[in-house]
N, C-alpha and C positions, 0 to 999 in steps of 0.2 A: 504493499499499500504505500503510495507516494503521498507524503505529507506536505501541506502547504505552509509557509512561515507564519500565514496569521492563524494557523492552528497552533502555534507554539505559545504558551502562556508562561513567561519567567516569573518565576516567585521564589523567594528563599533559596536563592542559587540553584534552582531546579529548572528544567524546561519541560513542562506539562505540556503533552500533545493532547488534545481533545479528540478521543475516539469516537464518542458517538453523544447525542442528546443536545440539550439547549440549557440555558440559564436555568439554575435551580434544581436540575435532575441532569447529571452527565456523568460519563466516564472519562477519565484522563489518564495517562500514562507519562511516567519520568523515566526518559531512557537512561539517565546518570544514576537513578536510585533502584532501578528496576522494579518500580513499585506503580501498581494501579491505584486510582483513587475514585472512589465511587461517592459521588455528590447528590444527596437528596435534600433539598431544602437546607435548612442550617445542619445537618449532619452530614461529615464527612469521614469516610472511612479508607483508611490507606493499608493496602493488602499487597503482600508479596505476590509474586506471579502465580506460583501454585495455588494459594489461597483464593487468589482471585477467580481461578479457572475452577476450581472446586465451588465456590458461590455461584457463579455463573452456571454451571452444570445442575447445581441444586436447583436453582431458580426456574431454570427450562423444564426440568422435570414437574416442578410444583405447578407450574403454569399448565402444561400438559394435562396433569393430573385435574386441575381445577376446571379446564374445559371438557374434559373427558365428563367429570362428575356433573356440571352443568347440563351437557347434553343429555346425560342419562335421566335427570331430573326433569327435564322437558319432555322427553319421551314417555316417562312414568305418568306426567301429568295428562299429555294428550291421551293415554291409554285409559287413564279414570275418567277423562272427560267424555272419550267416546262409548262408556258405557252408560251415562245419564240418558234417560227417557224424557 
């Protein structure tokens, strides 16, 4: 991935590259520190690459499970409503 100079945010002698998101909710990476920073509102979480990868996988799994559960509930509700006379 080719990064633009505008994507680099120097702070505390670090060069943070914005990987995704917008103000208030984004993921940045510092190549010097080899640390990912997840920012959500006032919360900022700095993670080593392995911990960030684990968190990312866990969130993807949770999102998939939530989507499946919601779909299953919709199907159950439709089935219940289909039996009403």
